[in-house]
C-alpha positions as CSV (number, residue, x, y, z in Angstrom):
1,M,-22.5,-5.4,-37.6
2,Y,-20.7,-8.6,-38.5
3,V,-17.8,-7.8,-36.2
4,K,-20.2,-7.3,-33.2
5,E,-22.0,-10.6,-33.9
6,S,-18.7,-12.4,-34.3
7,F,-17.5,-11.1,-31.0
8,W,-20.6,-12.0,-29.1
9,R,-20.7,-15.4,-30.7
10,R,-17.1,-16.1,-29.7
11,L,-17.8,-14.8,-26.2
12,A,-20.9,-17.1,-25.9
13,K,-18.9,-20.1,-27.0
14,D,-16.1,-19.3,-24.6
15,L,-18.6,-18.9,-21.7
16,K,-20.2,-22.2,-22.5
17,R,-16.9,-24.0,-22.9
18,N,-15.3,-22.6,-19.7
19,K,-18.4,-22.0,-17.6
20,F,-17.0,-23.7,-14.5
21,I,-13.9,-21.6,-14.6
22,Y,-16.0,-18.4,-14.9
23,L,-18.1,-19.6,-12.0
24,M,-15.0,-20.0,-9.9
25,V,-13.9,-16.4,-10.8
26,L,-17.3,-14.9,-10.2
27,P,-17.1,-14.6,-6.4
28,V,-13.8,-12.7,-6.7
29,V,-15.2,-10.4,-9.3
30,I,-18.3,-9.7,-7.2
31,Y,-16.1,-9.0,-4.1
32,Y,-14.0,-6.4,-6.0
33,L,-17.0,-4.8,-7.6
34,I,-18.8,-4.4,-4.2
35,F,-15.9,-3.6,-1.9
36,H,-13.3,-2.0,-4.2
37,Y,-15.0,-0.4,-7.2
38,G,-18.3,0.4,-5.6
39,P,-16.9,2.7,-2.9
40,M,-15.0,4.7,-5.5
41,Y,-18.3,6.6,-6.0
42,G,-17.7,8.2,-2.6
43,V,-14.2,9.4,-3.5
44,Q,-15.8,12.7,-4.7
45,I,-16.3,13.8,-1.1
46,A,-12.5,14.5,-1.1
47,F,-13.4,17.5,-3.2
48,K,-16.4,18.6,-1.1
49,N,-17.4,19.6,2.4
50,F,-19.3,16.5,3.0
51,S,-22.4,16.7,5.2
52,L,-24.4,13.7,6.3
53,T,-27.7,15.7,6.0
54,E,-27.0,16.9,2.5
55,G,-25.5,13.8,1.2
56,I,-22.7,13.4,-1.4
57,W,-24.4,15.2,-4.2
58,G,-25.7,18.0,-2.0
59,S,-22.5,18.8,-0.3
60,Q,-20.6,21.9,-1.2
61,W,-17.8,21.6,-3.8
62,V,-14.5,22.9,-2.5
63,G,-12.0,21.6,-5.1
64,F,-8.5,20.9,-3.8
65,D,-8.9,22.7,-0.5
66,H,-8.6,19.6,1.7
67,F,-5.4,18.5,-0.2
68,I,-3.8,21.9,0.2
69,S,-4.7,21.9,3.9
70,F,-3.1,18.5,4.3
71,F,0.1,19.5,2.4
72,K,0.5,22.7,4.5
73,G,-0.4,20.9,7.7
74,F,1.9,20.7,10.7
75,Y,2.0,16.8,10.5
76,F,2.5,16.3,6.8
77,W,6.2,15.8,6.7
78,R,6.2,13.6,9.8
79,L,3.5,11.4,8.4
80,L,5.2,11.2,5.0
81,K,8.6,10.4,6.6
82,N,7.2,7.7,8.9
83,T,5.2,6.0,6.2
84,V,8.1,5.9,3.8
85,L,10.7,4.8,6.4
86,I,8.6,1.9,7.6
87,N,7.9,0.7,4.1
88,V,11.6,1.1,3.1
89,Y,12.7,-0.9,6.1
90,E,10.1,-3.6,5.3
91,L,11.4,-3.6,1.7
92,L,15.0,-4.0,2.8
93,L,14.5,-6.4,5.8
94,A,11.1,-8.0,5.6
95,F,10.9,-8.7,1.9
96,P,14.1,-10.7,1.6
97,A,13.4,-12.7,4.8
98,P,11.0,-15.3,3.2
99,I,13.4,-15.7,0.2
100,I,16.4,-16.4,2.5
101,L,14.3,-18.9,4.6
102,A,13.1,-20.6,1.4
103,L,16.6,-21.0,0.2
104,L,17.7,-22.5,3.5
105,L,14.8,-24.9,3.6
106,N,15.5,-25.9,0.0
107,E,18.9,-27.1,1.1
108,L,17.7,-29.3,3.9
109,R,17.9,-33.0,2.9
110,R,16.2,-34.5,6.0
111,M,12.5,-34.1,5.2
112,W,11.3,-34.7,8.7
113,F,13.4,-31.8,10.0
114,K,12.3,-29.6,7.1
115,R,8.6,-30.2,7.8
116,I,9.2,-29.4,11.5
117,V,10.9,-26.1,10.6
118,Q,8.2,-25.2,8.1
119,T,5.4,-25.9,10.6
120,I,7.0,-23.8,13.3
121,S,7.7,-20.9,10.9
122,Y,4.1,-21.1,9.5
123,L,2.3,-21.0,12.9
124,P,2.8,-17.2,13.7
125,H,0.9,-16.4,10.5
126,F,-2.3,-17.7,12.1
127,I,-2.0,-15.6,15.2
128,S,-4.2,-12.5,15.1
129,V,-2.6,-9.0,15.2
130,V,-4.3,-8.4,18.6
131,V,-2.6,-11.4,20.1
132,V,0.8,-10.5,18.5
133,V,0.7,-7.0,20.0
134,G,-0.5,-8.4,23.3
135,M,2.6,-10.7,23.3
136,L,4.8,-7.7,22.4
137,V,3.3,-5.7,25.4
138,D,4.0,-8.6,27.8
139,F,7.5,-9.4,26.5
140,T,8.6,-5.7,26.5
141,S,7.0,-4.6,29.7
142,Q,9.2,-3.5,32.7
143,N,8.9,-7.1,34.1
144,G,8.7,-8.8,30.8
145,L,10.9,-11.5,29.4
146,I,13.2,-9.2,27.4
147,N,13.9,-6.9,30.4
148,Q,14.5,-9.9,32.6
149,F,17.0,-11.2,30.2
150,L,18.8,-7.8,29.9
151,A,18.8,-7.6,33.7
152,I,21.2,-10.6,33.7
153,F,23.8,-8.3,32.0
154,G,23.1,-5.4,34.3
155,V,21.0,-3.4,31.8
156,E,18.3,-1.2,33.3
157,P,14.7,-2.0,32.3
158,I,13.6,-0.3,29.1
159,S,10.0,0.8,28.3
160,F,10.2,-0.3,24.7
161,L,6.7,0.6,23.7
162,Q,7.1,4.1,25.3
163,K,10.3,4.8,23.3
164,P,9.9,6.3,19.8
165,E,13.3,5.0,18.7
166,W,12.2,1.4,19.4
167,F,8.9,1.5,17.6
168,R,10.1,0.7,14.1
169,T,12.3,-2.1,15.3
170,L,9.4,-3.8,17.2
171,Y,7.0,-3.2,14.3
172,I,9.3,-4.6,11.6
173,G,10.7,-7.4,13.8
174,S,7.3,-8.7,14.8
175,G,6.1,-8.5,11.2
176,I,9.0,-10.6,10.0
177,W,8.4,-13.2,12.7
178,Q,4.7,-13.4,11.8
179,S,5.0,-13.6,8.0
180,I,8.4,-15.1,7.2
181,G,7.2,-18.7,7.1
182,W,4.0,-18.1,5.3
183,G,5.8,-15.9,2.7
184,S,8.3,-18.6,2.0
185,I,5.6,-21.0,0.6
186,I,5.4,-19.3,-2.8
187,Y,9.2,-19.3,-3.2
188,L,9.4,-23.0,-2.2
189,A,6.7,-23.8,-4.8
190,A,8.7,-21.9,-7.4
191,M,11.9,-23.8,-6.5
192,S,10.1,-27.1,-6.9
193,N,9.5,-26.3,-10.6
194,I,13.2,-25.7,-11.4
195,N,14.6,-28.3,-13.7
196,S,16.8,-30.8,-11.8
197,E,19.0,-31.1,-14.8
198,L,20.3,-27.6,-14.2
199,Y,21.6,-28.7,-10.8
200,E,23.3,-31.7,-12.3
201,A,24.9,-29.5,-14.9
202,A,26.1,-27.1,-12.2
203,K,27.6,-30.1,-10.2
204,I,29.5,-31.3,-13.3
205,D,30.9,-27.7,-13.7
206,G,32.2,-28.0,-10.1
207,A,29.6,-25.7,-8.4
208,N,29.1,-26.3,-4.7
209,R,25.7,-26.0,-3.0
210,F,26.1,-22.3,-2.4
211,K,27.0,-21.6,-6.0
212,Q,24.1,-23.8,-7.1
213,A,21.7,-21.7,-5.1
214,L,23.3,-18.5,-6.4
215,H,23.4,-19.5,-10.1
216,V,20.5,-21.9,-10.4
217,T,17.9,-21.5,-7.6
218,I,17.8,-17.7,-7.4
219,P,17.6,-17.2,-11.2
220,G,14.9,-19.8,-11.3
221,I,12.7,-17.9,-8.9
222,A,13.7,-14.5,-10.1
223,P,10.4,-13.9,-12.0
224,I,8.4,-14.6,-8.8
225,I,10.7,-12.3,-6.8
226,I,10.3,-9.5,-9.3
227,I,6.5,-9.8,-9.4
228,L,6.2,-9.7,-5.6
229,L,8.7,-6.8,-5.5
230,I,6.6,-4.8,-7.9
231,L,3.5,-5.4,-5.8
232,Q,5.5,-4.4,-2.7
233,I,6.7,-1.2,-4.3
234,G,3.1,-0.5,-5.4
235,S,2.0,-0.4,-1.7
236,M,5.0,1.6,-0.4
237,M,2.7,4.3,0.9
238,S,0.4,1.9,2.6
239,V,0.9,0.7,6.2
240,G,-1.8,-1.3,7.9
241,F,-3.2,0.9,10.6
242,E,-4.6,-1.9,12.8
243,K,-1.3,-3.0,14.2
244,I,0.1,0.5,14.6
245,I,-3.0,1.7,16.4
246,L,-2.7,-1.2,18.8
247,M,1.1,-0.5,19.3
248,Y,1.4,3.3,19.3
249,N,0.6,6.0,21.9
250,P,1.2,9.8,22.0
251,L,4.7,9.2,23.2
252,T,5.7,7.4,20.0
253,Y,3.8,9.5,17.5
254,D,7.1,10.9,16.3
255,T,8.1,7.6,14.7
256,A,4.8,5.6,14.7
257,D,2.2,8.0,13.3
258,V,1.6,7.2,9.6
259,I,-0.8,8.4,6.9
260,S,-3.3,5.5,7.5
261,T,-3.5,6.2,11.3
262,Y,-3.9,9.9,10.6
263,V,-6.8,9.1,8.3
264,Y,-8.3,6.9,11.0
265,R,-8.1,9.7,13.6
266,K,-9.4,12.4,11.3
267,G,-12.1,10.3,9.6
268,I,-13.4,8.1,12.4
269,L,-12.6,9.9,15.6
270,E,-13.0,13.5,14.4
271,A,-15.7,12.7,11.8
272,N,-13.8,14.9,9.2
273,F,-14.8,12.6,6.3
274,S,-13.9,14.9,3.5
275,F,-10.4,15.7,4.8
276,S,-9.6,12.0,5.5
277,A,-10.9,11.0,2.1
278,A,-8.5,13.6,0.5
279,V,-5.6,12.2,2.4
280,G,-6.5,8.6,1.5
281,L,-6.9,9.5,-2.1
282,F,-3.5,11.2,-2.1
283,N,-2.0,8.0,-0.7
284,A,-3.7,5.8,-3.3
285,V,-2.5,8.0,-6.2
286,I,1.1,7.8,-5.0
287,N,0.8,4.0,-4.7
288,L,-0.6,3.7,-8.2
289,T,2.2,5.9,-9.6
290,L,4.8,3.8,-7.8
291,L,3.2,0.6,-9.1
292,V,3.2,1.8,-12.7
293,L,6.8,3.1,-12.5
294,A,8.1,-0.2,-10.9
295,N,6.2,-2.3,-13.5
296,R,7.6,-0.2,-16.4
297,I,11.2,-0.3,-15.1
298,S,10.9,-4.1,-14.5
299,A,9.6,-4.7,-18.0
300,K,12.6,-2.8,-19.5
301,V,15.3,-4.3,-17.2
302,S,14.2,-7.9,-16.7
303,E,11.3,-8.4,-19.2
304,T,9.2,-9.5,-16.3
305,S,6.1,-7.4,-15.4
306,L,2.5,-7.5,-14.2
307,W,1.2,-6.3,-17.6
């Protein structure tokens, strides 16, 4: 009894002392409770033949039938391959891009030029996905800017968005262009906290600017890189369906169709809610597993982890 009273007394004191901080956190907590934890109640339809008339509780229980149907389905391996490949390419190409840009910006000594470059690189982040895809459509069309440029060298016009082999290049490339500047902000902030005396010591040891970046700057931002890498690995099976739906078409399904777009078609267009819930749950479980594994490996190797 004493332990409970002591705990609640300490909690009351902490709430009173830090009430404004808790008030700041409260909207975030409410958001996650309503939009992330609340919908978890409906996950059970993945194990049922959901019927709108019978509701979640009244629907027939079918166990793992929808999961088995998905695993044995004709599109399973294509969906899995496309989802993994797009995420692997993003990990190899898109993830290092903001780091490289931040390292280059950190070496600029003319602040006016640095601000201009930062502003230009930040701007694409504020362009909506619809506008970005619209620009892609215009630039890659038969009479678009890219084909006009290729025509100078005698290259025949290419229907980029109709070619499966070009889809991943356009998706990853446009993603890098849109996010590289905004993603570099957190790394620039981390670099500003590196002790300047470390650079002075490196200069005394004869290190040039490249070696200073290699042996001082990168180790200084390594914890931030690791944390963001863990989060990136934890979403390896997730690809935003909005941009892909705007970009793909039946001609590019071989390389463009991913799990999230398949869930959209099955759940929204075909109203197969139980099957799409099962596919989405499978995707979420794989993401959680990857996140836990990446965090555990990072904790052992670098002593930096999310928890």
